[in-house]
C-alpha positions in Angstrom: -11.9 -9.5 -13.8 -14.3 -7.7 -16.1 -14.4 -4.0 -15.6 -17.7 -2.1 -15.6 -18.0 0.6 -18.2 -18.4 3.9 -16.6 -18.8 6.8 -18.9 -17.4 10.0 -17.3 -19.7 12.8 -16.3 -19.4 15.0 -19.3 -22.7 16.6 -20.1 -22.9 17.1 -23.9 -26.3 18.8 -23.5 -24.8 21.4 -21.1 -21.9 22.0 -23.5 -24.5 22.5 -26.4 -26.3 25.0 -24.2 -23.0 26.8 -23.8 -22.6 26.7 -27.6 -26.1 28.2 -28.0 -25.2 31.2 -25.9 -21.8 31.6 -27.6 -23.6 31.3 -31.0 -26.0 34.0 -29.9 -23.1 36.3 -28.9 -21.3 35.7 -32.2 -24.5 36.1 -34.2 -25.2 39.4 -32.5 -21.7 40.7 -33.3 -21.9 39.5 -36.9 -25.4 40.9 -37.4 -24.3 44.3 -36.0 -21.1 44.4 -38.1 -22.9 43.4 -41.3 -25.6 46.0 -40.7 -23.0 48.7 -40.1 -21.0 47.7 -43.2 -24.2 47.8 -45.3 -25.1 51.2 -43.9 -21.5 52.4 -44.6 -21.7 51.3 -48.3 -25.1 53.0 -48.6 -23.5 56.2 -47.2 -20.7 55.9 -49.7 -23.1 55.7 -52.6 -24.9 58.8 -51.3 -21.5 60.6 -51.1 -20.7 59.8 -54.7 -24.2 61.0 -55.7 -23.3 64.4 -54.1 -20.2 64.6 -56.3 -22.3 63.7 -59.3 -24.1 67.0 -58.9 -20.9 68.8 -59.7 -20.4 66.7 -62.8 -24.0 67.6 -63.8 -23.3 71.3 -63.1 -20.1 71.5 -65.2 -21.8 69.4 -67.9 -23.8 72.6 -68.8 -21.1 75.3 -69.0 -23.5 77.7 -70.6 -25.4 77.9 -67.3 -22.3 78.8 -65.3 -22.0 82.5 -64.4 -19.1 84.5 -65.8 -16.8 84.4 -68.8 -14.7 81.3 -69.6 -11.8 82.7 -67.5 -14.1 83.5 -64.5 -16.4 80.5 -64.4 -14.1 78.9 -61.9 -15.6 81.1 -59.2 -19.0 79.4 -59.3 -17.4 76.0 -60.0 -15.4 76.4 -56.7 -18.7 77.0 -54.9 -20.2 73.9 -56.3 -17.1 71.8 -55.4 -17.0 73.2 -51.9 -20.6 72.4 -51.1 -20.5 68.9 -52.8 -17.3 67.8 -51.1 -18.5 69.0 -47.7 -21.8 67.2 -48.1 -20.2 64.1 -49.4 -17.8 63.9 -46.4 -20.7 64.5 -44.0 -22.9 61.8 -45.6 -20.0 59.3 -45.7 -19.5 59.8 -42.0 -23.2 59.1 -41.3 -24.0 62.7 -40.5 -26.6 65.2 -41.9 -25.0 67.4 -44.6 -24.1 70.8 -43.3 -23.3 72.6 -46.5 -26.2 73.8 -48.7 -27.4 76.2 -51.4 -31.0 76.0 -50.0 -32.4 79.5 -49.3 -29.4 81.2 -50.9 -30.0 83.4 -54.0 -27.6 83.1 -56.8 -26.5 86.7 -56.4 -27.0 87.0 -52.7 -24.3 88.4 -50.3 -23.5 84.8 -49.4 -22.8 82.0 -51.8 -23.8 79.1 -49.6 -24.2 78.1 -45.9 -22.1 75.6 -43.9 -23.6 74.6 -40.6 -26.0 77.6 -40.7 -23.2 80.1 -41.3 -23.3 82.3 -44.3 -20.2 81.9 -46.5 -18.9 84.1 -49.3 -16.4 82.4 -51.6 -13.6 84.4 -53.2 -11.4 82.6 -55.8 -9.2 85.3 -57.2 -5.7 85.0 -58.7 -3.2 86.3 -56.2 -3.4 86.6 -52.4 -3.2 90.4 -52.5 -6.0 90.6 -55.0 -8.2 88.1 -53.0 -7.8 90.2 -49.9 -8.9 93.3 -51.8 -12.1 91.5 -52.9 -12.8 90.5 -49.3 -12.5 94.1 -48.2 -14.7 95.4 -51.0 -17.4 92.9 -50.1 -17.2 93.9 -46.4 -17.5 97.5 -47.4 -20.6 96.7 -49.5 -22.3 94.5 -46.9 -21.5 96.1 -43.5 -22.7 93.1 -41.5 -20.8 90.4 -43.4 -17.8 89.1 -41.5 -19.0 90.7 -38.3 -22.1 88.7 -37.5 -20.6 85.2 -37.7 -20.5 85.0 -41.5 -17.2 84.1 -43.0 -15.2 84.2 -46.2 -13.5 81.2 -47.8 -10.6 81.5 -50.2 -8.4 79.0 -51.9 -6.3 77.0 -49.4 -2.9 77.7 -50.9 -3.5 81.4 -50.5 -4.3 80.9 -46.8 -0.9 79.1 -46.4 0.9 82.0 -48.2 -0.8 84.7 -46.1 0.0 82.9 -42.9 3.7 82.5 -44.0 3.9 86.2 -44.7 2.4 87.0 -41.3 5.0 84.7 -39.7 7.9 86.4 -41.5 8.4 83.9 -44.3 7.9 86.1 -47.4 9.4 83.7 -50.0 9.9 85.3 -53.4 7.2 88.0 -52.9 8.2 91.6 -53.3 8.5 93.8 -50.3 5.6 95.9 -51.7 3.3 92.8 -52.0 4.3 91.6 -48.5 3.4 95.0 -47.0 0.1 95.1 -48.9 -0.9 91.7 -47.6 -0.1 92.7 -44.0 -2.0 96.0 -44.3 -5.1 94.3 -45.7 -5.1 91.6 -43.1 -4.9 94.3 -40.4 -7.7 96.2 -42.2 -10.0 93.1 -42.2 -9.4 92.5 -38.5 -10.3 96.2 -37.8 -13.5 96.0 -39.9 -14.6 92.7 -38.3 -13.3 93.2 -34.8 -12.1 89.6 -35.0 -8.8 87.8 -35.8 -8.1 87.2 -39.5 -8.4 83.3 -39.2 -11.9 83.7 -37.7 -13.1 85.7 -40.6 -11.2 84.2 -43.6 -10.9 80.4 -43.8 -9.5 78.0 -46.3 -11.6 76.2 -49.0 -11.2 72.5 -49.8 -9.8 73.5 -53.2 -6.8 75.2 -54.7 -7.2 77.9 -57.4 -5.9 75.6 -60.1 -8.1 72.7 -59.2 -11.4 74.4 -60.1 -10.4 75.7 -63.5 -12.6 74.5 -66.4 -9.8 72.4 -67.9 -9.0 70.5 -64.6 -12.3 70.2 -62.8 -12.9 66.6 -63.9 -9.6 65.5 -62.6 -10.4 67.3 -59.3 -13.7 65.5 -59.0 -12.0 62.2 -59.7 -9.5 62.9 -57.0 -12.2 63.7 -54.5 -14.1 60.6 -55.3 -10.9 58.5 -54.9 -10.4 60.1 -51.5 -14.0 59.2 -50.6 -13.4 55.6 -51.6 -10.3 55.5 -49.4 -12.1 57.1 -46.5 -15.0 54.6 -46.9 -12.5 51.6 -46.8 -10.9 53.1 -43.7 -14.3 53.4 -42.0 -15.3 49.9 -43.0 -12.0 48.6 -41.6 -12.7 50.4 -38.4 -16.2 48.8 -38.2 -14.6 45.3 -38.7 -12.0 46.0 -36.1 -14.6 47.0 -33.6 -16.5 43.8 -34.2 -13.5 41.4 -33.9 -13.6 38.7 -31.3 -12.2 40.0 -28.0 -11.1 38.9 -24.6 -13.9 40.8 -23.0 -16.5 39.1 -25.2 -14.8 35.7 -24.5 -15.3 36.3 -20.7 -18.9 37.2 -21.4 -19.4 33.9 -23.3 -17.7 32.0 -20.5 -19.8 33.8 -17.9 -23.0 33.0 -19.7 -22.0 29.4 -20.2 -21.0 29.1 -16.5 -24.5 30.2 -15.5 -26.1 27.6 -17.8 -23.8 24.9 -16.6 -24.6 25.6 -13.0 -28.3 25.6 -13.7 -28.1 22.3 -15.6 -25.9 20.7 -12.9 -28.3 21.9 -10.2 -31.4 20.7 -12.1 -29.9 17.3 -12.9 -28.9 16.6 -9.3 -32.2 17.8 -8.0 -34.0 15.5 -10.4 -31.9 12.6 -9.2 -32.9 13.4 -5.6 -36.5 13.7 -6.7 -36.3 10.1 -8.1 -35.0 9.0 -4.8 -38.1 10.4 -3.2 -36.9 13.8 -2.1 -38.8 16.9 -3.3 -36.9 20.1 -3.2 -40.1 22.1 -3.1 -41.4 20.3 -0.1 -38.4 20.8 2.2 -37.3 17.2 1.9 -33.6 18.1 1.4 -31.2 17.6 4.2 -28.0 19.6 4.6 -26.1 16.8 2.9 -28.5 16.9 0.0 -28.1 20.6 -0.4 -24.3 20.1 -0.3 -24.5 17.6 -3.1 -26.8 19.8 -5.2 -24.6 22.8 -4.6 -21.5 20.8 -5.5 -23.1 19.7 -8.7 -24.0 23.3 -9.6 -20.5 24.5 -8.8 -19.0 21.7 -10.9 -21.4 22.5 -13.7 -20.6 26.2 -13.5 -16.9 25.6 -13.8 -17.3 23.1 -16.6 -19.7 25.5 -18.4 -17.2 28.4 -18.1 -14.4 26.2 -19.6 -16.8 25.0 -22.3 -18.0 28.5 -23.1 -14.5 29.9 -23.4 -13.3 27.0 -25.5 -16.3 27.1 -27.8 -15.9 30.9 -28.2 -12.3 30.3 -29.3 -13.2 27.4 -31.7 -16.0 29.3 -33.4 -14.0 32.4 -33.9 -10.6 30.9 -34.6 -11.1 27.5 -36.1 -14.3 28.6 -37.9 -16.4 25.7 -36.4 -20.1 26.0 -36.0 -21.3 26.2 -32.4 -22.9 22.7 -32.3 -19.7 21.0 -33.6 -17.5 23.2 -31.4 -19.6 22.0 -28.5 -19.3 18.4 -29.6 -15.5 18.8 -29.8 -15.3 20.3 -26.3 -17.6 17.5 -24.9 -15.5 14.8 -26.4 -12.2 16.5 -25.3 -13.4 16.8 -21.7 -14.6 13.2 -21.6 -11.5 11.7 -23.1 -9.3 13.8 -20.9 -11.1 12.4 -17.8 -10.7 8.9 -19.1 -7.0 9.4 -19.8 -6.6 10.7 -16.3 -8.3 7.6 -14.9 -6.2 5.4 -17.0 -2.9 6.9 -15.8 -4.2 6.7 -12.3 -4.7 2.9 -12.8 -8.5 3.1 -12.3 -9.3 1.7 -15.7 -7.6 -0.5 -18.3 -6.7 0.3 -21.8 -9.7 -1.7 -23.1 -12.0 0.3 -20.9 -10.4 3.5 -22.0 -11.0 2.7 -25.6 -14.6 1.5 -25.0 -15.5 4.5 -23.0 -13.7 6.9 -25.4 -15.8 5.6 -28.2 -19.0 6.1 -26.3 -18.0 9.6 -25.2 -17.1 10.7 -28.7 -20.2 9.2 -30.3 -22.4 10.8 -27.7 -20.9 14.2 -28.2 -21.0 13.8 -32.0 -24.6 12.7 -32.0 -25.8 15.5 -29.7 -23.9 18.0 -31.9 -25.4 16.7 -35.1 -28.9 16.8 -33.6 -28.4 20.3 -32.3 -27.3 21.5 -35.8 -30.3 19.7 -37.3 -32.6 21.3 -34.8 -31.4 24.7 -35.7 -31.9 24.0 -39.4 -35.4 22.3 -39.1 -36.7 24.8 -36.4 -35.3 28.2 -37.4 -36.3 29.9 -34.2 -33.4 31.3 -32.2 -32.4 29.0 -29.3 -35.6 26.8 -29.4 -34.4 24.7 -32.4 -31.0 24.1 -30.8 -32.4 23.2 -27.4 -34.9 20.7 -28.9 -32.2 19.3 -31.1 -29.7 18.9 -28.2 -32.3 17.1 -26.0 -33.3 14.9 -28.8 -29.7 14.0 -29.5 -29.0 13.2 -25.9 -32.1 10.9 -25.7 -31.1 9.2 -28.9 -27.6 8.8 -27.7 -28.7 7.2 -24.4 -31.1 4.8 -26.3 -28.4 3.8 -28.8 -25.8 3.6 -26.1 -27.7 1.0 -24.2 -28.4 -0.9 -27.4 -24.7 -0.7 -28.5 -23.5 -2.0 -25.1 -25.8 -5.0 -25.3 -24.7 -5.7 -28.9 -21.1 -5.4 -27.8 -21.6 -8.0 -25.1 -23.3 -10.4 -27.5 -20.5 -9.8 -30.0 -17.8 -10.5 -27.4 -19.5 -13.8 -26.5 -19.9 -14.8 -30.2 -16.3 -13.8 -30.8 -15.0 -15.9 -28.0 -17.0 -18.9 -29.3 -15.7 -18.3 -32.8 -12.1 -18.2 -31.6 -12.6 -21.4 -29.7 -14.2 -23.2 -32.7 -11.5 -21.9 -35.0 -8.9 -23.1 -32.6 -10.3 -26.6 -32.5 -10.7 -26.8 -36.3 -7.2 -25.4 -36.8 -5.7 -28.1 -34.6 -7.6 -30.8 -36.5 -6.3 -29.5 -39.8 -2.7 -29.4 -38.5 -2.9 -33.0 -37.4 -4.4 -34.1 -40.7 -1.7 -32.2 -42.7 1.0 -33.6 -40.6 -0.3 -37.2 -41.2 -0.4 -36.6 -44.9 3.1 -35.2 -45.1 4.3 -38.1 -42.9 2.8 -40.5 -45.3 4.4 -38.8 -48.3 7.7 -38.9 -46.6 7.5 -42.6 -45.9 6.5 -43.4 -49.4 9.3 -41.4 -50.8 11.8 -43.2 -48.7 10.4 -46.6 -49.7 10.3 -45.7 -53.4 14.0 -44.8 -53.6 15.4 -47.4 -51.2 17.8 -49.5 -53.3 17.3 -52.5 -51.0 13.7 -52.7 -52.0 14.2 -52.5 -55.8 12.2 -55.7 -56.3 9.1 -53.8 -55.3 10.1 -50.6 -57.0 7.2 -50.6 -59.5 4.6 -51.1 -56.9 6.1 -48.5 -54.6 6.4 -46.0 -57.4 2.7 -46.4 -58.3 1.7 -45.9 -54.6 3.9 -42.7 -54.5 2.4 -41.3 -57.7 -1.1 -41.9 -56.4 -0.2 -40.2 -53.1 1.0 -37.2 -55.1 -2.3 -37.1 -57.0 -1.2 -38.4 -60.4 -4.3 -39.7 -62.4 -4.5 -43.5 -62.4 -4.8 -43.8 -66.2 -1.4 -42.3 -66.6 0.3 -44.9 -64.3 2.1 -48.2 -65.3 0.7 -50.8 -63.0 2.8 -53.9 -64.1 5.8 -55.1 -66.0 3.7 -55.8 -69.1 2.5 -52.2 -69.2 6.1 -51.1 -68.6 7.5 -53.2 -71.5 4.7 -52.0 -73.8 5.4 -48.4 -72.9 9.2 -48.8 -73.5 8.7 -50.5 -76.8 5.9 -48.4 -78.0 
């Protein structure tokens, strides 16, 4: 009994729609990530440009205030402002440190976040504290109105150690002097020491004329490392995620439900029932609702699978959709085969049609996206065109297959008849050869030996001119 080919309901168009939504989600994520990475690289270049200002400054030492052994004070100011600005710019913020509006010999050296800052880079913690007190005595509002002092960071560590009782190798006199001056600064300012005096980004040795280039190199290297860390964080934030996968599945479910509902409503319309005119019965609504539910479930599965394939297997959305369509269709066929509903031949035939349909729709969707580079529109047109082409070619292929099956059966029959005829002819020939051989070598028939030998030779295809037909020719041959 010939089985009717029944291609399972596996909507390749619906799966391609799911692929379109997944592709949109991926594209948005990629676009946002690339935009942020490009912005981060631009920020890095700006941060390096800030450090270049320090190189320009130290490139003209004749313009730096002080003697050769005191130029480090103004260099420290330039490094402080440049590093702070570079870090801010790298982080995508407006620079907070600036020399704008600050006179070169003003009470403050620069401003950070609107706060006036006086920088003191003096050799020795005790000496540095003395300079802070002198400055506070000269400018009676400084250190009291929110303005601050910045000193080299290793001296802050040493002063804090002394205040905590860890005096190290300092003399008792120096330790007491440091404690007294810290207390005096707190009395003058009315604030705690760490509110008024804060650490710089540099150590004393780092801003000396002979080491400043190495210091700038180190800061630039740190900026590069920070930039790579920030870029890695951007990429980590834009990796595929379970939440985004659920979003893709949800969008695809909505599309699948809409396609299932529309397709079933169209079938009902062709049957003469218009949904907009109240022609649907409760049974019709149940069928349409069931189709929508089935489409939604299938869409969710397709959307999730396509999301995984596009982000893990690096497949484009159209081909991931085609793979999912083919997998769903073949899985349904295999299930029917194991249930005994179809034969192996039907499984193979239907599987070929399912896979070719999915592949054709996927190729046309990709072509549509290429030829019509408008988001969504090109893919939608391509998928519909692919489905129509698949249906057209599918009917033609089935008709061609039927004709081919008929011709193949006729050919087998003809070949069978011809084959039997050839076998009979060959059997007769070999039978004849066997009889002639027996006769030729039968000692009882020696009187006819020559004639039988000639007949045997002719049967084996020996040319007639090479045969000895009579005793005269035999004698002549023997004597010749």
